[in-house]
Every structure is written in structure tokens, then in C-alpha cells.
C-alpha positions as CSV (number, residue, x, y, z in Angstrom):
1,X,17.0,7.8,-43.4
2,X,14.8,10.5,-41.8
3,X,11.7,8.3,-42.4
4,X,13.4,5.4,-40.5
5,X,14.0,7.7,-37.5
6,X,10.4,8.8,-37.6
7,X,9.1,5.2,-37.8
8,X,11.5,4.2,-34.9
9,X,10.3,7.2,-32.8
10,X,6.7,6.4,-33.5
11,X,7.2,2.7,-32.5
12,X,9.0,3.7,-29.4
13,X,6.2,6.2,-28.4
14,X,3.6,3.5,-29.1
15,X,5.4,1.0,-26.9
16,X,5.7,3.6,-24.1
17,X,2.0,4.5,-24.3
18,X,1.0,0.8,-24.5
19,X,3.1,-0.1,-21.5
20,X,1.6,2.8,-19.6
21,X,-1.9,1.6,-20.5
22,X,-1.0,-1.9,-19.4
23,X,0.4,-0.6,-16.1
24,X,-2.7,1.5,-15.5
25,X,-4.9,-1.6,-16.1
26,X,-2.7,-3.7,-13.8
27,X,-3.0,-1.3,-11.0
28,X,-6.7,-0.5,-11.6
29,X,-7.8,-4.2,-11.4
30,X,-7.5,-5.5,-7.9
31,X,-5.5,-8.7,-7.3
32,X,-7.4,-11.8,-6.5
33,X,-8.9,-11.4,-3.0
34,X,-7.1,-13.7,-0.5
35,X,-9.0,-16.8,0.3
36,X,-11.1,-16.4,3.5
37,X,-9.7,-18.5,6.3
38,X,-12.3,-20.9,7.6
39,X,-13.4,-20.7,11.2
40,X,-13.3,-23.6,13.6
41,X,-17.1,-23.7,13.5
42,X,-17.2,-24.0,9.7
43,X,-14.7,-26.9,9.8
44,X,-16.4,-28.7,12.7
45,X,-19.8,-28.4,10.9
46,X,-18.5,-29.5,7.5
47,X,-18.9,-33.2,7.0
48,X,-16.1,-33.3,4.5
49,X,-13.5,-31.6,6.8
50,X,-13.8,-31.8,10.6
51,X,-17.2,-33.5,10.9
52,X,-17.0,-33.1,14.7
53,X,-20.8,-33.2,14.9
54,X,-20.7,-36.9,13.9
55,X,-19.5,-37.8,17.4
56,X,-19.6,-34.7,19.5
57,X,-22.4,-32.6,20.8
58,X,-22.3,-28.8,21.0
59,X,-25.1,-28.0,23.4
60,X,-24.2,-24.3,23.6
61,X,-24.4,-23.8,19.8
62,X,-28.0,-23.5,18.7
63,X,-27.4,-24.3,15.1
64,X,-25.5,-27.5,15.8
65,X,-28.4,-29.8,14.9
66,X,-28.1,-33.6,14.7
67,X,-25.1,-33.7,17.0
68,X,-23.4,-37.0,17.9
69,X,-23.7,-38.5,21.4
70,X,-20.5,-40.7,21.2
71,X,-17.8,-38.2,22.1
72,X,-17.7,-35.7,25.0
73,X,-19.6,-32.4,24.4
74,X,-17.5,-29.6,22.9
75,X,-18.1,-26.9,25.4
76,X,-15.7,-24.4,27.0
77,X,-12.9,-25.4,24.6
78,X,-11.0,-22.2,25.1
79,X,-11.0,-22.8,28.9
80,X,-10.1,-26.5,28.5
81,X,-7.4,-25.9,25.9
82,X,-6.0,-22.4,26.3
83,X,-3.0,-23.4,24.2
84,X,-4.1,-23.8,20.6
85,X,-1.1,-26.0,19.8
86,X,-2.2,-28.5,22.4
87,X,-5.8,-28.5,21.1
88,X,-4.5,-29.1,17.5
89,X,-2.2,-31.9,18.8
90,X,-5.2,-33.4,20.6
91,X,-7.3,-33.3,17.4
92,X,-4.5,-34.5,15.2
93,X,-4.0,-37.7,17.3
94,X,-5.9,-38.1,20.6
95,X,-4.2,-41.5,21.2
96,X,-0.9,-39.7,21.7
97,X,-2.3,-38.3,25.0
98,X,-4.7,-41.1,25.8
99,X,-3.8,-44.5,24.3
100,X,-7.3,-45.8,25.0
101,X,-9.1,-42.9,23.2
102,X,-11.5,-44.0,20.5
103,X,-11.1,-40.7,18.6
104,X,-9.5,-41.4,15.2
105,X,-6.7,-39.2,14.0
106,X,-8.2,-36.3,12.1
107,X,-7.4,-35.9,8.4
108,X,-9.0,-32.4,8.5
109,X,-6.0,-30.8,10.2
110,X,-3.4,-32.3,7.9
111,X,-1.8,-29.8,5.5
């Protein structure tokens, strides 16, 4: 009977030590870093997301090469759209505000 108590105590001690080691490893390894949120520029320049440069020019942005000439230039956007919700709604579906707009509804802003 005494051996059974010793074995049980040894198992319990091992379990406690093992759980302590696992906890130490869990706290030592950092969690996956949160995904970096993309900037508006990154989305606008990405031809699989915003692709704004296909139609719009950005004359004040030096690295906006091969910009489109079809849509109005995207300059002073923070002054033109101080409310980000209105800008998002405009990008989402420009025909809601101007039925004769040729800008297609953007799939890049859909969640």
C-alpha cells in the first residue's frame, strides 16, 4: 500500500511539474502577432484590392506610376471627405450619390 502512495505522489508531482513547464512555455512564446492593417495607399495601389490607379490619377504621390486618366484625380481626399463613413459609402457605391457615375461599386471594401 505504501508503494501505491509513493507512485501516486510521484505521478502527481510529475503532472504538476509538467504543467508548470507547459505554462512557462506558453507564456514564453509570444502569441501570433496581430495582422497589420493595410493602409489606404496599399489598398489603392493593389490591383487585386482597390485598384484605384486603374482609373484615377494621384499627382501628389510620386510612386503612383501608370495612373489612370478616366476618373478624377485623388488629391486632397481628407479635405473633400472629412467624414470617413461618407468616403467609404462613396467608394462602396458611387451611384447612390450620383446615379450617372461611371464608377463601379467596389468589391474591395466589402467585408
